[in-house]
SEKEZA-237592 format. One line per 3 residues: number of its first residue (from 1); their letters; for each residue x, y, z of N, C-alpha, C, O, CB. Coordinates in nm, 3 decimals, padded with zeros to 5 digits. Glycine has a CB too. Layout:
% SEKEZA-237592
NUM = a = X/Y/Z/X/Y/Z/X/Y/Z/X/Y/Z/X/Y/Z | ...
This chain:
% SEKEZA-237592
1 = msk = 01.818/-02.815/02.664/01.678/-02.828/02.644/01.634/-02.971/02.663/01.696/-03.063/02.609/01.641/-02.777/02.509 | 01.530/-02.992/02.737/01.487/-03.127/02.768/01.376/-03.170/02.674/01.302/-03.087/02.622/01.439/-03.136/02.914 | 01.365/-03.300/02.651/01.253/-03.350/02.573/01.156/-03.414/02.673/01.157/-03.535/02.694/01.300/-03.453/02.462
4 = tpw = 01.073/-03.328/02.733/00.982/-03.376/02.837/00.839/-03.358/02.783/00.777/-03.255/02.811/01.004/-03.296/02.974 | 00.784/-03.452/02.708/00.659/-03.429/02.640/00.540/-03.417/02.734/00.437/-03.364/02.691/00.634/-03.537/02.543 | 00.545/-03.462/02.856/00.426/-03.458/02.942/00.392/-03.313/02.978/00.274/-03.281/02.991/00.448/-03.541/03.072
7 = fia = 00.490/-03.225/02.995/00.462/-03.086/03.025/00.405/-03.017/02.902/00.316/-02.933/02.913/00.588/-03.014/03.075 | 00.455/-03.053/02.784/00.408/-02.996/02.664/00.263/-03.031/02.646/00.179/-02.946/02.617/00.490/-03.039/02.548 | 00.232/-03.163/02.662/00.091/-03.209/02.650/00.000/-03.136/02.750/-00.111/-03.095/02.714/00.081/-03.365/02.673
10 = lav = 00.045/-03.119/02.874/-00.035/-03.047/02.971/-00.061/-02.906/02.927/-00.175/-02.860/02.932/00.033/-03.046/03.104 | 00.046/-02.836/02.881/00.031/-02.695/02.841/-00.059/-02.680/02.723/-00.144/-02.590/02.721/00.165/-02.635/02.808 | -00.043/-02.767/02.622/-00.131/-02.755/02.504/-00.277/-02.781/02.544/-00.366/-02.707/02.502/-00.086/-02.854/02.392
13 = taa = -00.301/-02.881/02.621/-00.439/-02.914/02.662/-00.495/-02.796/02.742/-00.607/-02.750/02.720/-00.443/-03.047/02.748 | -00.413/-02.749/02.835/-00.461/-02.640/02.922/-00.490/-02.515/02.845/-00.588/-02.445/02.875/-00.360/-02.608/03.029 | -00.408/-02.484/02.745/-00.424/-02.366/02.666/-00.559/-02.368/02.585/-00.615/-02.264/02.554/-00.305/-02.352/02.571
16 = llv = -00.604/-02.485/02.556/-00.726/-02.500/02.475/-00.857/-02.503/02.564/-00.968/-02.492/02.511/-00.716/-02.630/02.390 | -00.841/-02.519/02.693/-00.957/-02.525/02.778/-01.021/-02.387/02.792/-00.955/-02.284/02.777/-00.919/-02.581/02.914 | -01.153/-02.388/02.821/-01.223/-02.263/02.832/-01.220/-02.202/02.970/-01.207/-02.080/02.982/-01.361/-02.282/02.791
19 = ggc = -01.230/-02.280/03.073/-01.250/-02.232/03.210/-01.135/-02.151/03.269/-01.061/-02.199/03.354/-01.276/-02.348/03.298 | -01.120/-02.026/03.221/-01.018/-01.939/03.277/-00.887/-01.946/03.201/-00.792/-01.876/03.237/-00.995/-01.973/03.421 | -00.877/-02.029/03.096/-00.749/-02.048/03.028/-00.741/-01.956/02.903/-00.633/-01.912/02.864/-00.731/-02.199/02.989
22 = lpr = -00.854/-01.929/02.841/-00.844/-01.842/02.723/-00.852/-01.698/02.767/-00.920/-01.669/02.865/-00.956/-01.872/02.619 | -00.785/-01.608/02.699/-00.778/-01.469/02.742/-00.911/-01.396/02.717/-00.926/-01.323/02.619/-00.663/-01.396/02.668 | -01.008/-01.419/02.806/-01.142/-01.357/02.788/-01.150/-01.224/02.861/-01.219/-01.133/02.815/-01.254/-01.452/02.841
25 = rgp = -01.079/-01.210/02.974/-01.089/-01.090/03.053/-00.951/-01.038/03.081/-00.855/-01.114/03.090/-01.164/-01.116/03.181 | -00.940/-00.911/03.095/-00.817/-00.849/03.138/-00.706/-00.848/03.034/-00.717/-00.909/02.928/-00.770/-00.917/03.259 | -00.598/-00.779/03.067/-00.488/-00.772/02.971/-00.410/-00.898/02.965/-00.425/-00.985/03.051/-00.397/-00.660/03.004
28 = rya = -00.328/-00.912/02.868/-00.238/-01.025/02.849/-00.112/-00.999/02.925/-00.054/-00.891/02.912/-00.209/-01.051/02.700 | -00.066/-01.096/03.005/00.051/-01.078/03.085/00.166/-01.156/03.019/00.144/-01.261/02.958/00.026/-01.124/03.230 | 00.287/-01.104/03.031/00.403/-01.170/02.978/00.510/-01.191/03.087/00.520/-01.112/03.181/00.460/-01.090/02.862
31 = gpa = 00.585/-01.295/03.073/00.693/-01.319/03.167/00.650/-01.414/03.278/00.531/-01.426/03.309/00.740/-01.187/03.227 | 00.748/-01.483/03.337/00.717/-01.580/03.438/00.659/-01.525/03.570/00.593/-01.598/03.645/00.838/-01.653/03.467 | 00.684/-01.401/03.597/00.632/-01.345/03.721/00.495/-01.275/03.682/00.494/-01.155/03.655/00.739/-01.241/03.790
34 = vtp = 00.385/-01.349/03.680/00.259/-01.294/03.643/00.209/-01.212/03.765/00.193/-01.263/03.876/00.158/-01.407/03.601 | 00.186/-01.082/03.736/00.141/-00.991/03.840/-00.006/-00.959/03.819/-00.045/-00.922/03.708/00.226/-00.863/03.841 | -00.089/-00.971/03.924/-00.227/-00.937/03.905/-00.243/-00.789/03.879/-00.160/-00.708/03.921/-00.307/-00.978/04.023
37 = pas = -00.353/-00.753/03.808/-00.373/-00.612/03.782/-00.393/-00.535/03.908/-00.435/-00.591/04.009/-00.490/-00.592/03.692 | -00.363/-00.407/03.907/-00.375/-00.324/04.026/-00.519/-00.320/04.079/-00.545/-00.297/04.197/-00.326/-00.183/03.995 | -00.611/-00.342/03.986/-00.754/-00.335/04.024/-00.801/-00.457/04.095/-00.909/-00.458/04.154/-00.840/-00.313/03.902
40 = akk = -00.718/-00.566/04.091/-00.760/-00.694/04.150/-00.765/-00.678/04.304/-00.670/-00.630/04.367/-00.661/-00.811/04.108 | -00.876/-00.718/04.360/-00.887/-00.715/04.505/-00.814/-00.832/04.570/-00.802/-00.939/04.511/-01.033/-00.717/04.546 | -00.765/-00.811/04.692/-00.704/-00.918/04.763/-00.814/-01.009/04.815/-00.922/-00.961/04.848/-00.616/-00.867/04.876
43 = pha = -00.786/-01.144/04.823/-00.890/-01.232/04.868/-00.920/-01.209/05.014/-00.829/-01.189/05.094/-00.851/-01.374/04.844 | -01.051/-01.211/05.051/-01.086/-01.194/05.191/-01.057/-01.318/05.268/-01.037/-01.424/05.206/-01.231/-01.157/05.206 | -01.052/-01.313/05.397/-01.009/-01.425/05.480/-01.088/-01.552/05.450/-01.032/-01.661/05.456/-01.024/-01.388/05.625
46 = gaq = -01.213/-01.540/05.418/-01.293/-01.661/05.393/-01.300/-01.703/05.249/-01.382/-01.787/05.214/-01.431/-01.640/05.442 | -01.217/-01.647/05.163/-01.221/-01.675/05.019/-01.163/-01.812/04.992/-01.042/-01.826/04.974/-01.144/-01.569/04.940 | -01.248/-01.914/04.988/-01.204/-02.049/04.958/-01.302/-02.113/04.866/-01.416/-02.068/04.849/-01.187/-02.131/05.084
49 = vsg = -01.254/-02.221/04.807/-01.347/-02.299/04.727/-01.450/-02.358/04.820/-01.418/-02.402/04.930/-01.275/-02.409/04.647 | -01.574/-02.358/04.775/-01.677/-02.414/04.859/-01.646/-02.561/04.892/-01.627/-02.644/04.803/-01.814/-02.401/04.790 | -01.642/-02.590/05.022/-01.613/-02.725/05.067/-01.468/-02.757/05.082/-01.435/-02.861/05.140/-01.673/-02.819/04.977
52 = arp = -01.379/-02.674/05.031/-01.234/-02.701/05.040/-01.180/-02.647/05.173/-01.237/-02.557/05.234/-01.158/-02.637/04.919 | -01.068/-02.705/05.214/-01.004/-02.656/05.332/-00.864/-02.614/05.299/-00.813/-02.660/05.197/-01.006/-02.760/05.442 | -00.797/-02.532/05.377/-00.661/-02.486/05.346/-00.568/-02.606/05.342/-00.593/-02.706/05.409/-00.611/-02.380/05.450
55 = grp = -00.462/-02.596/05.266/-00.362/-02.702/05.255/-00.225/-02.639/05.240/-00.211/-02.518/05.221/-00.392/-02.796/05.136 | -00.125/-02.724/05.250/00.017/-02.678/05.231/00.046/-02.664/05.080/00.031/-02.762/05.007/00.123/-02.781/05.299 | 00.087/-02.543/05.030/00.109/-02.530/04.885/00.216/-02.629/04.832/00.321/-02.653/04.892/00.153/-02.384/04.853
58 = llv = 00.182/-02.685/04.715/00.273/-02.777/04.647/00.323/-02.720/04.518/00.443/-02.718/04.494/00.206/-02.910/04.622 | 00.230/-02.673/04.433/00.263/-02.628/04.296/00.163/-02.519/04.250/00.044/-02.525/04.280/00.262/-02.749/04.196 | 00.214/-02.423/04.178/00.132/-02.319/04.115/00.161/-02.326/03.968/00.276/-02.335/03.927/00.161/-02.175/04.172
61 = ier = 00.052/-02.322/03.887/00.066/-02.307/03.739/00.021/-02.168/03.699/-00.096/-02.132/03.716/-00.017/-02.416/03.661 | 00.113/-02.090/03.645/00.082/-01.955/03.595/00.080/-01.963/03.442/00.148/-02.047/03.382/00.188/-01.846/03.647 | 00.002/-01.874/03.379/-00.007/-01.871/03.236/00.000/-01.728/03.186/-00.035/-01.635/03.259/-00.134/-01.938/03.190
64 = stn = 00.045/-01.711/03.064/00.057/-01.578/03.007/-00.075/-01.520/02.964/-00.083/-01.399/02.940/00.148/-01.581/02.891 | -00.181/-01.601/02.954/-00.306/-01.556/02.899/-00.377/-01.460/02.995/-00.444/-01.367/02.950/-00.394/-01.676/02.868 | -00.364/-01.481/03.128/-00.421/-01.388/03.226/-00.355/-01.422/03.359/-00.271/-01.512/03.368/-00.579/-01.399/03.234
67 = anv = -00.395/-01.349/03.464/-00.331/-01.367/03.592/-00.385/-01.480/03.672/-00.326/-01.512/03.775/-00.342/-01.246/03.668 | -00.494/-01.544/03.633/-00.551/-01.653/03.706/-00.451/-01.769/03.716/-00.382/-01.799/03.619/-00.679/-01.697/03.639 | -00.445/-01.833/03.828/-00.343/-01.942/03.847/-00.412/-02.063/03.901/-00.518/-02.053/03.963/-00.228/-01.899/03.944
70 = vhy = -00.353/-02.179/03.878/-00.402/-02.308/03.936/-00.311/-02.344/04.049/-00.189/-02.349/04.034/-00.407/-02.425/03.828 | -00.374/-02.371/04.168/-00.295/-02.412/04.283/-00.318/-02.556/04.313/-00.429/-02.609/04.302/-00.326/-02.329/04.403 | -00.206/-02.621/04.354/-00.210/-02.761/04.407/-00.162/-02.749/04.551/-00.058/-02.690/04.577/-00.117/-02.863/04.321
73 = aag = -00.237/-02.805/04.644/-00.202/-02.797/04.783/-00.220/-02.937/04.851/-00.307/-03.015/04.812/-00.289/-02.688/04.853 | -00.137/-02.963/04.949/-00.152/-03.090/05.021/-00.262/-03.081/05.122/-00.262/-02.993/05.208/-00.023/-03.130/05.089 | -00.357/-03.174/05.111/-00.464/-03.177/05.210/-00.413/-03.246/05.335/-00.366/-03.360/05.328/-00.590/-03.249/05.154
76 = ltg = -00.420/-03.180/05.449/-00.363/-03.237/05.572/-00.469/-03.260/05.677/-00.572/-03.192/05.681/-00.254/-03.146/05.629 | -00.441/-03.362/05.765/-00.523/-03.387/05.878/-00.484/-03.295/05.993/-00.389/-03.218/05.980/-00.514/-03.532/05.918 | -00.555/-03.300/06.103/-00.525/-03.211/06.217/-00.388/-03.231/06.271/-00.331/-03.136/06.324/-00.623/-03.232/06.328
79 = dga = -00.327/-03.355/06.260/-00.195/-03.375/06.308/-00.083/-03.350/06.203/00.034/-03.380/06.228/-00.187/-03.512/06.358 | -00.121/-03.295/06.088/-00.024/-03.260/05.985/00.011/-03.372/05.887/00.101/-03.356/05.805/00.099/-03.214/06.049 | -00.058/-03.487/05.896/-00.035/-03.596/05.798/-00.116/-03.568/05.673/-00.212/-03.490/05.674/-00.073/-03.735/05.856
82 = ldp = -00.075/-03.636/05.564/-00.154/-03.626/05.439/-00.289/-03.689/05.466/-00.294/-03.798/05.522/-00.082/-03.698/05.316 | -00.398/-03.625/05.429/-00.533/-03.674/05.449/-00.564/-03.777/05.346/-00.571/-03.742/05.228/-00.634/-03.561/05.444 | -00.584/-03.904/05.382/-00.613/-04.006/05.280/-00.745/-03.983/05.207/-00.764/-04.038/05.099/-00.614/-04.143/05.343
85 = aep = -00.836/-03.903/05.262/-00.962/-03.874/05.196/-00.942/-03.779/05.081/-01.011/-03.789/04.980/-01.061/-03.815/05.294 | -00.847/-03.685/05.096/-00.819/-03.584/04.990/-00.676/-03.534/05.004/-00.656/-03.424/05.056/-00.919/-03.462/04.998 | -00.574/-03.608/04.962/-00.436/-03.568/04.989/-00.391/-03.450/04.907/-00.300/-03.379/04.949/-00.343/-03.682/04.963
88 = vlv = -00.453/-03.423/04.790/-00.414/-03.308/04.709/-00.539/-03.229/04.670/-00.634/-03.284/04.614/-00.335/-03.353/04.583 | -00.538/-03.099/04.699/-00.649/-03.004/04.661/-00.607/-02.930/04.539/-00.492/-02.886/04.532/-00.684/-02.901/04.776 | -00.693/-02.914/04.442/-00.663/-02.842/04.317/-00.772/-02.736/04.299/-00.891/-02.766/04.310/-00.655/-02.943/04.192
91 = ywv = -00.734/-02.615/04.271/-00.832/-02.509/04.253/-00.769/-02.386/04.181/-00.647/-02.369/04.179/-00.890/-02.467/04.392 | -00.857/-02.305/04.124/-00.814/-02.178/04.059/-00.807/-02.073/04.170/-00.884/-02.079/04.266/-00.916/-02.132/03.942 | -00.714/-01.977/04.158/-00.716/-01.851/04.230/-00.733/-01.744/04.120/-00.645/-01.725/04.037/-00.582/-01.830/04.319
94 = lla = -00.847/-01.675/04.122/-00.882/-01.585/04.011/-00.824/-01.445/04.039/-00.898/-01.355/04.077/-01.037/-01.577/03.992 | -00.693/-01.428/04.020/-00.622/-01.305/04.044/-00.660/-01.198/03.939/-00.645/-01.079/03.966/-00.471/-01.331/04.042 | -00.710/-01.238/03.821/-00.751/-01.142/03.720/-00.885/-01.082/03.753/-00.927/-00.986/03.690/-00.756/-01.207/03.583
97 = edg = -00.953/-01.138/03.853/-01.083/-01.086/03.895/-01.075/-01.032/04.036/-01.025/-00.922/04.057/-01.191/-01.194/03.885 | -01.123/-01.109/04.135/-01.128/-01.058/04.270/-01.044/-01.143/04.367/-01.053/-01.122/04.488/-01.271/-01.053/04.317 | -00.962/-01.239/04.318/-00.878/-01.317/04.401/-00.941/-01.434/04.471/-00.879/-01.501/04.554/-00.821/-01.232/04.498
100 = rrk = -01.070/-01.460/04.437/-01.136/-01.572/04.505/-01.090/-01.707/04.451/-01.034/-01.713/04.342/-01.288/-01.561/04.492 | -01.114/-01.814/04.527/-01.082/-01.946/04.478/-01.203/-02.001/04.404/-01.317/-01.966/04.434/-01.038/-02.039/04.594 | -01.176/-02.087/04.309/-01.284/-02.150/04.230/-01.248/-02.295/04.201/-01.132/-02.328/04.173/-01.310/-02.073/04.097
103 = kln = -01.347/-02.380/04.207/-01.322/-02.521/04.171/-01.293/-02.534/04.024/-01.337/-02.451/03.945/-01.441/-02.608/04.208 | -01.219/-02.641/03.985/-01.201/-02.671/03.845/-01.334/-02.720/03.790/-01.413/-02.780/03.862/-01.089/-02.777/03.824 | -01.359/-02.693/03.662/-01.478/-02.749/03.599/-01.448/-02.894/03.554/-01.335/-02.941/03.566/-01.524/-02.661/03.478
106 = wle = -01.547/-02.959/03.504/-01.532/-03.102/03.467/-01.426/-03.118/03.362/-01.340/-03.205/03.375/-01.665/-03.161/03.416 | -01.427/-03.038/03.259/-01.329/-03.045/03.149/-01.185/-03.026/03.199/-01.093/-03.099/03.161/-01.361/-02.938/03.042 | -01.169/-02.927/03.284/-01.035/-02.898/03.342/-00.984/-03.013/03.421/-00.866/-03.046/03.413/-01.039/-02.775/03.430
109 = kkk = -01.072/-03.076/03.499/-01.031/-03.191/03.580/-00.990/-03.309/03.492/-00.887/-03.374/03.514/-01.143/-03.233/03.673 | -01.076/-03.334/03.390/-01.055/-03.454/03.307/-00.940/-03.440/03.205/-00.871/-03.538/03.175/-01.184/-03.486/03.232 | -00.920/-03.319/03.154/-00.824/-03.305/03.042/-00.693/-03.229/03.071/-00.598/-03.238/02.993/-00.891/-03.237/02.932
112 = ayg = -00.687/-03.156/03.181/-00.566/-03.073/03.201/-00.517/-03.077/03.343/-00.414/-03.140/03.369/-00.593/-02.931/03.162 | -00.584/-03.012/03.439/-00.529/-02.989/03.569/-00.568/-03.087/03.677/-00.510/-03.085/03.786/-00.565/-02.858/03.610 | -00.663/-03.172/03.651/-00.705/-03.271/03.752/-00.591/-03.370/03.780/-00.497/-03.383/03.701/-00.832/-03.348/03.705
115 = vkl = -00.600/-03.442/03.896/-00.499/-03.536/03.935/-00.557/-03.670/03.969/-00.673/-03.684/04.009/-00.422/-03.482/04.049 | -00.468/-03.773/03.952/-00.500/-03.907/04.000/-00.389/-03.938/04.102/-00.273/-03.902/04.081/-00.506/-04.017/03.880 | -00.426/-04.004/04.211/-00.333/-04.033/04.319/-00.332/-04.182/04.351/-00.438/-04.246/04.354/-00.368/-03.952/04.443
118 = kpa = -00.215/-04.237/04.375/-00.199/-04.373/04.421/-00.108/-04.371/04.543/-00.003/-04.307/04.543/-00.143/-04.463/04.309 | -00.151/-04.445/04.650/-00.066/-04.450/04.771/00.075/-04.506/04.735/00.089/-04.597/04.653/-00.135/-04.539/04.884 | 00.176/-04.448/04.799/00.315/-04.494/04.783/00.371/-04.509/04.922/00.308/-04.465/05.019/00.401/-04.394/04.696
121 = adg = 00.490/-04.570/04.937/00.547/-04.599/05.066/00.569/-04.472/05.147/00.556/-04.474/05.270/00.676/-04.673/05.049 | 00.604/-04.358/05.080/00.636/-04.239/05.154/00.538/-04.122/05.118/00.574/-04.006/05.134/00.782/-04.198/05.127 | 00.421/-04.152/05.073/00.326/-04.046/05.038/00.231/-04.099/04.925/00.163/-04.201/04.940/00.403/-03.913/04.991
124 = ytm = 00.230/-04.024/04.814/00.141/-04.060/04.705/00.217/-04.036/04.571/00.303/-03.949/04.560/00.007/-03.976/04.712 | 00.179/-04.117/04.472/00.221/-04.091/04.335/00.110/-04.016/04.268/-00.004/-04.062/04.266/00.256/-04.221/04.258 | 00.142/-03.896/04.210/00.041/-03.813/04.152/00.064/-03.801/04.004/00.178/-03.784/03.961/00.039/-03.678/04.217
127 = tla = -00.042/-03.809/03.922/-00.033/-03.785/03.780/-00.132/-03.679/03.747/-00.241/-03.675/03.804/-00.057/-03.913/03.699 | -00.096/-03.589/03.653/-00.182/-03.487/03.606/-00.266/-03.544/03.491/-00.221/-03.629/03.415/-00.102/-03.364/03.564 | -00.389/-03.495/03.480/-00.482/-03.549/03.378/-00.419/-03.543/03.239/-00.439/-03.635/03.159/-00.617/-03.469/03.379
130 = aap = -00.345/-03.441/03.207/-00.286/-03.427/03.073/-00.156/-03.506/03.060/-00.098/-03.510/02.951/-00.260/-03.279/03.042 | -00.109/-03.566/03.167/00.016/-03.637/03.161/00.017/-03.765/03.247/00.095/-03.778/03.341/00.127/-03.546/03.203 | -00.075/-03.860/03.211/-00.087/-03.981/03.295/00.035/-04.069/03.296/00.050/-04.154/03.384/-00.202/-04.062/03.250
133 = wmp = 00.126/-04.051/03.197/00.245/-04.137/03.188/00.364/-04.083/03.268/00.469/-04.148/03.273/00.286/-04.152/03.043 | 00.350/-03.965/03.332/00.460/-03.904/03.405/00.422/-03.892/03.553/00.348/-03.801/03.589/00.494/-03.765/03.346 | 00.470/-03.983/03.642/00.437/-03.974/03.779/00.517/-03.866/03.857/00.636/-03.848/03.833/00.458/-04.106/03.840
136 = lav = 00.453/-03.798/03.946/00.515/-03.700/04.035/00.498/-03.757/04.177/00.406/-03.833/04.204/00.447/-03.552/04.018 | 00.587/-03.719/04.265/00.581/-03.770/04.400/00.536/-03.667/04.503/00.600/-03.562/04.515/00.714/-03.824/04.439 | 00.431/-03.693/04.575/00.388/-03.610/04.689/00.442/-03.676/04.809/00.397/-03.785/04.844/00.233/-03.593/04.697
139 = kra = 00.542/-03.614/04.879/00.609/-03.677/04.993/00.616/-03.588/05.112/00.614/-03.465/05.101/00.746/-03.720/04.957 | 00.623/-03.652/05.229/00.652/-03.579/05.351/00.798/-03.606/05.380/00.841/-03.721/05.387/00.559/-03.621/05.470 | 00.875/-03.496/05.398/01.017/-03.505/05.424/01.055/-03.396/05.521/01.031/-03.278/05.495/01.099/-03.493/05.294
142 = ggv = 01.113/-03.433/05.633/01.157/-03.336/05.733/01.040/-03.255/05.786/01.055/-03.136/05.814/01.263/-03.243/05.675 | 00.928/-03.315/05.799/00.806/-03.246/05.854/00.737/-03.158/05.755/00.642/-03.089/05.791/00.843/-03.161/05.972 | 00.781/-03.159/05.627/00.717/-03.077/05.522/00.668/-03.165/05.410/00.736/-03.261/05.375/00.816/-02.971/05.467
145 = vrl = 00.550/-03.138/05.352/00.501/-03.210/05.237/00.543/-03.135/05.113/00.527/-03.014/05.106/00.348/-03.226/05.243 | 00.596/-03.204/05.016/00.645/-03.139/04.896/00.616/-03.226/04.768/00.584/-03.345/04.776/00.798/-03.113/04.911 | 00.629/-03.160/04.652/00.611/-03.229/04.524/00.749/-03.244/04.458/00.818/-03.145/04.436/00.511/-03.150/04.430
148 = eap = 00.788/-03.369/04.427/00.916/-03.393/04.367/00.899/-03.436/04.223/00.812/-03.517/04.189/00.992/-03.497/04.445 | 00.984/-03.379/04.137/00.982/-03.412/03.994/01.118/-03.371/03.936/01.185/-03.285/03.992/00.863/-03.339/03.919 | 01.157/-03.429/03.827/01.285/-03.397/03.768/01.281/-03.255/03.700/01.186/-03.223/03.629/01.325/-03.508/03.665
151 = ing = 01.383/-03.173/03.723/01.401/-03.048/03.650/01.545/-03.052/03.598/01.638/-03.073/03.677/01.372/-02.920/03.742 | 01.564/-03.033/03.471/01.697/-03.044/03.403/01.754/-03.180/03.432/01.876/-03.191/03.447/01.797/-02.932/03.449 | 01.674/-03.283/03.440/01.718/-03.419/03.453/01.767/-03.453/03.594/01.824/-03.561/03.616/01.826/-03.446/03.354
154 = rpa = 01.746/-03.361/03.691/01.791/-03.386/03.829/01.670/-03.383/03.920/01.577/-03.306/03.897/01.899/-03.281/03.874 | 01.672/-03.467/04.026/01.563/-03.464/04.122/01.547/-03.328/04.186/01.644/-03.266/04.230/01.585/-03.567/04.227 | 01.422/-03.281/04.191/01.402/-03.146/04.242/01.265/-03.137/04.313/01.177/-03.220/04.291/01.411/-03.041/04.127
157 = vme = 01.252/-03.036/04.397/01.120/-03.001/04.454/01.057/-02.902/04.355/01.106/-02.790/04.340/01.132/-02.938/04.603 | 00.951/-02.941/04.288/00.888/-02.852/04.193/00.795/-02.758/04.268/00.718/-02.800/04.354/00.812/-02.932/04.085 | 00.803/-02.628/04.234/00.722/-02.530/04.298/00.625/-02.454/04.205/00.515/-02.413/04.241/00.810/-02.435/04.366
160 = kmf = 00.677/-02.437/04.081/00.591/-02.349/03.992/00.619/-02.390/03.845/00.728/-02.435/03.808/00.624/-02.188/04.015 | 00.512/-02.371/03.767/00.523/-02.387/03.622/00.461/-02.264/03.558/00.357/-02.216/03.602/00.453/-02.519/03.572 | 00.526/-02.213/03.453/00.473/-02.096/03.381/00.457/-02.134/03.234/00.553/-02.183/03.172/00.568/-01.971/03.397
163 = iqs = 00.339/-02.113/03.176/00.309/-02.150/03.037/00.288/-02.020/02.956/00.195/-01.943/02.979/00.181/-02.245/03.029 | 00.379/-02.002/02.861/00.375/-01.888/02.771/00.309/-01.934/02.643/00.358/-02.026/02.578/00.518/-01.829/02.743 | 00.196/-01.872/02.604/00.130/-01.909/02.483/00.086/-01.783/02.409/00.081/-01.675/02.468/00.012/-02.001/02.513
166 = rsg = 00.053/-01.796/02.282/00.003/-01.686/02.202/-00.112/-01.735/02.115/-00.127/-01.855/02.090/00.116/-01.625/02.116 | -00.190/-01.643/02.070/-00.305/-01.675/01.982/-00.255/-01.719/01.848/-00.161/-01.662/01.793/-00.399/-01.555/01.965 | -00.318/-01.821/01.794/-00.285/-01.869/01.658/-00.412/-01.892/01.580/-00.523/-01.875/01.632/-00.201/-02.000/01.664
169 = llg = -00.395/-01.932/01.451/-00.513/-01.954/01.367/-00.597/-02.068/01.420/-00.719/-02.063/01.412/-00.471/-01.982/01.223 | -00.535/-02.169/01.474/-00.608/-02.290/01.525/-00.624/-02.286/01.676/-00.646/-02.390/01.739/-00.533/-02.421/01.485 | -00.613/-02.170/01.735/-00.627/-02.157/01.879/-00.492/-02.122/01.941/-00.393/-02.100/01.871/-00.684/-02.286/01.940
172 = pkv = -00.491/-02.118/02.078/-00.364/-02.084/02.146/-00.250/-02.180/02.113/-00.269/-02.301/02.100/-00.386/-02.083/02.296 | -00.135/-02.124/02.102/-00.012/-02.206/02.073/00.087/-02.186/02.184/00.119/-02.072/02.216/00.054/-02.167/01.935 | 00.136/-02.292/02.244/00.236/-02.283/02.348/00.372/-02.252/02.289/00.420/-02.321/02.199/00.242/-02.411/02.428
175 = eyi = 00.434/-02.145/02.342/00.567/-02.106/02.295/00.676/-02.175/02.380/00.774/-02.227/02.328/00.584/-01.952/02.301 | 00.655/-02.174/02.511/00.746/-02.242/02.600/00.681/-02.262/02.732/00.577/-02.203/02.762/00.874/-02.166/02.615 | 00.745/-02.351/02.816/00.702/-02.378/02.953/00.823/-02.369/03.040/00.923/-02.434/03.013/00.634/-02.517/02.967
178 = dly = 00.817/-02.291/03.142/00.925/-02.279/03.243/00.886/-02.354/03.367/00.776/-02.339/03.420/00.954/-02.131/03.277 | 00.980/-02.437/03.412/00.962/-02.514/03.539/01.054/-02.450/03.643/01.169/-02.419/03.613/00.995/-02.669/03.520 | 01.005/-02.431/03.764/01.085/-02.373/03.874/01.081/-02.462/03.994/00.978/-02.522/04.025/01.036/-02.233/03.913
181 = gkd = 01.193/-02.471/04.061/01.195/-02.550/04.187/01.329/-02.538/04.254/01.404/-02.443/04.232/01.164/-02.697/04.161 | 01.358/-02.637/04.340/01.487/-02.638/04.413/01.548/-02.778/04.396/01.480/-02.879/04.412/01.468/-02.602/04.568 | 01.678/-02.780/04.364/01.754/-02.904/04.350/01.750/-02.981/04.480/01.782/-02.924/04.585/01.898/-02.877/04.309
184 = lat = 01.713/-03.107/04.477/01.706/-03.186/04.601/01.841/-03.201/04.668/01.849/-03.197/04.791/01.649/-03.324/04.573 | 01.950/-03.218/04.587/02.083/-03.245/04.642/02.145/-03.114/04.700/02.203/-03.118/04.809/02.176/-03.305/04.531 | 02.132/-03.004/04.632/02.203/-02.882/04.669/02.113/-02.775/04.739/02.162/-02.687/04.810/02.265/-02.823/04.545
187 = gep = 01.980/-02.788/04.716/01.890/-02.685/04.770/01.890/-02.557/04.687/01.816/-02.464/04.719/01.929/-02.653/04.913 | 01.970/-02.550/04.584/01.975/-02.431/04.502/01.851/-02.422/04.411/01.796/-02.524/04.370/02.104/-02.431/04.417 | 01.806/-02.298/04.380/01.698/-02.284/04.285/01.736/-02.341/04.150/01.852/-02.332/04.108/01.659/-02.138/04.270
190 = cre = 01.637/-02.402/04.079/01.666/-02.451/03.947/01.547/-02.416/03.857/01.435/-02.392/03.901/01.692/-02.604/03.950 | 01.580/-02.413/03.727/01.480/-02.375/03.627/01.508/-02.449/03.499/01.624/-02.476/03.465/01.480/-02.222/03.604 | 01.403/-02.481/03.428/01.415/-02.545/03.298/01.313/-02.488/03.205/01.196/-02.477/03.240/01.400/-02.695/03.309
193 = rir = 01.358/-02.450/03.080/01.265/-02.406/02.983/01.246/-02.513/02.874/01.343/-02.562/02.816/01.310/-02.274/02.924 | 01.120/-02.547/02.847/01.087/-02.649/02.753/01.014/-02.582/02.634/00.914/-02.511/02.654/01.001/-02.761/02.819 | 01.063/-02.605/02.513/00.994/-02.551/02.393/00.933/-02.664/02.315/01.002/-02.759/02.278/01.092/-02.471/02.302
196 = pk = 00.803/-02.654/02.288/00.743/-02.759/02.205/00.805/-02.757/02.061/00.844/-02.653/02.008/00.587/-02.741/02.198 | 00.809/-02.876/02.005/00.866/-02.885/01.866/00.754/-02.887/01.767/00.777/-02.894/01.647/00.956/-03.014/01.847
């Protein structure tokens, strides 16, 4: 078990936010593979956040509260380079509803899922709003843009985070956070479960 407080802070903050984080609609889902309800429509071809453009997927945050997920994608220029105007795109995909994309609201940007980016030699250093002390690396490697972060204390390409929470007297309580990715050295899938203390 790792003592990685930045993920715990992110999860706790995210669980308390209103914009899609609290279980207002739909059933409660359990397990890391959150499946949208059968009634959820598939997104139509033009289902995008207003003003956003498609990007290369970097990270998905799934939660047990409902099937809605937060996507992080690399904003790319026409030649495939990271776009300095908007290198990382962040948005909801509302799988518990109709599958459309939705922008983060102000509180979500400032307290949980929003990002700050600083240029680095090989890409950008990214920090999440809930974890400004933990830098993540957005890098281009071998023609692919990826997000690098430690999983189980080893360098990895992070692909997904799952937050398991339950209702409590003082609001949602995070039970655990699962991190998923691929080990940078071996290419093997890796996973780490973090439990708040």
